[in-house]
C-alpha positions, 0 to 999 in steps of 0.5 A: 476481551481476551483473544481466543483460538481453536483447540481440540474438543473431545467426542463426549463434548462433540456429542453434547454440543451436537445434541444441543444444536440440533434441539434448536440452541444457537451454539454460536452464542454459547460457544463464541468464547470457548467451545472451539476456542479454549483459553490457551497461549495466544503468542505466535499465531492469529486468533480471534477477539473483540475491540470496539464491540466488533469482531477482529482477527488478532495478529500475533502481536495482539493488534486488530486485523481486518483481512484484505486479501486477494484470491487467485494467484497463478503464473501460468498466464505468463507461459502462454505460447504467445508470450514467448520467453517472458517467464523465463527471461523475466523470472529465470523459471523461478517461483520464488523470483516471481513472488518476491519481485512481482506479486508481493510488491504488488499486493502491498502496493495495492493495499492487500494485507493478506492472501486468500485462496491462491488457487485459480480456475484454469478450465471451465466446462461440463466435464472438466472444471479445474483449479491450479494447485495450492501454494506450497509452504515455501511459496507462502514464505517467499510471498511473505504475507498473512495467508489462508490455506484450503485444505482439500478434505472433499471435492463437493465444490459447486463448480466440481463436475467429475467426482463422486461424493465421499462417504464421510464415515469411511475409514478411507475418508479419515485416512484421506483427511489424515493425509491432507492434514499431515501434508499441510498442517504439519508443516504450517503448525509453527508459522505465524503468517498463516491466519487459518484453514478453509475446507470446501469451496462452496459445498453442495450440501443441498444444491447443484449447478448445471455441470454437476446436476447429474449426481444431485446434491450431497443430501436431498433437500426434500428430506428437510421437510421432516424432522427425520431428514433434518436429524439425518443431515445434521448427523451426516455434517457433524460426522464430516466436520468432526473427522476433518477437525480431528485430522487438523488438530492432530497436527496443528492445535494452534491455528484458526479453522475457517471451515467451508466457504458457503455459497450465499446465493444458493440455499444453506441448510441451517442443519449444516451450519449448526453441525459446523459450529463446534468445529470452526472458529469463523463462518466463511461465505462466497457472496456476489450480491450487491453490497446491501444484501452481503451486509444483510446476509452476513449480519443474519449468519453472525446473529444466527451463530454468534461466530465471526463471519468472513467474506471469503470470495466476492467481487463487483465487476463490469464488462471489459473488452470482448468476453473479459470482465473487469473489477468495478472500482466503485462497486468494490469500495461500496462493498468495503463500506458495507462490510465495515458496518457488519460487526461480526465481519473479520475480512473481505477476500476479493475474487481475483485473479492477479493475472487474467487468464483464458478461463477466469478472463478477469484480473488485475494484470493481464497475461503480459503483466499490463495492469488494469490501471483504473481498477487498481487505482479504485481497489487501492483507495478502498483498501487503504480507506479500510486499513485507516479505519481498522487502525482506529481500533488498535490498542 
C-alpha cells in the first residue's frame, strides 16, 4: 500500500465528516486512506502505511518503522546541589555536549530508535504539578534521533491542577494555537527526523484526578446520557481539534498529527474520539495496564477507528530502594511481545525517565548517572527483539 500522510481539510469537509461521525459511522474505516492523509509526495518525512497486513510508520526512505522511544529526558538532576560541579565539569554547562556525549549514545546502545515526549515531571502536588520545558528545535538536532513533539495548545492534562479550562471557540484560544504552531511547527516543517505532533497529555474530557477535582472534568459525563449531551460534547471536541489542526497546517502541511495521548485507564468518550478522527493520523494512548489489557484495548480502538494506534506512554515497574521505582525488564519484554500482535500498533514509548529525579523517582540512570544495569539489559534485549522483528517487514 502506498504511504499516506496528513494534509489540510476544508471547513466544508469538516462539517460533512463531523455529521457522518456523530451519525454513527466509524470514520476511521472511511478515512484511513484519505480524509486526513491526502495523496501528496512523501519524500522527506515520516508517513504511515501498510506492510505485511499491519500498520507502520514509514521512514522518509520508505521503510517500515516501529517507534521504540524513551520519554522524559531532562538534565536538571545532574545539577542537584549534592552533585557538586558534575554538570559543569563533565559537560561544560552545555546541553549540546550532554545530548551528544551521553543521551544519544545511551539511547542507541539501549536499542531505542526514537524519542517520545521529552518533558519530565519535576514537581508533584495538589497545587503544583509541573513538567520541565520541551526540547527546542536545536536540541532535537543535537540528539539526532527521530522524535515526536508535544504542542501545548491546552492545559487540561490529567496531572494539571491549577489552570482554568480554555474556551475552544474563543479568539484567544485560536490566537494561542497559532502562536504555538508558529513557534514550533514553522521551525520543524522541513525536519525529516520529526515523526509527528502530540497535543494534550491525558486530557480530562470526562474524568478528573484528586488534584484537579475542584474544577471538574471539561465536560460533565452525566450529560452523555442524552443525545443532546452527546452532540454537545462532539461539537465541543470538534471545535478543539479543528482549531488545533488549522493552526498546525497553517505552518506545517507535511508531518503527521498524533493528537491527544488518551488515558486508557480512565473513561474515554467515543464522541471525543469520533470528533478527532478527521483531524489526526494516529490515536495515541497512555496505558499502565498489564500487557494483555493493553493489547485488548489497543485492538479495540484500532477496530473502532480504523486508525493506527500508538502506545505513547507506558511502563512496567517494580519497587526500588526506599520510595523509588525501577523498570521491570521482564514486564517490559512482555509488553513488547503483546504489541507485536496488535496489527494497528505503530510504536511503544516507554515512560522513562532517562535520569531518576526526586519527583518521578524512576530512571535508567540515577542523578549521578549510575546505570540501572539490570533494567537496561532487559530493556535493551526487548528493544533489539522488536527491531529484529520489524526488519522482517522491510521491502
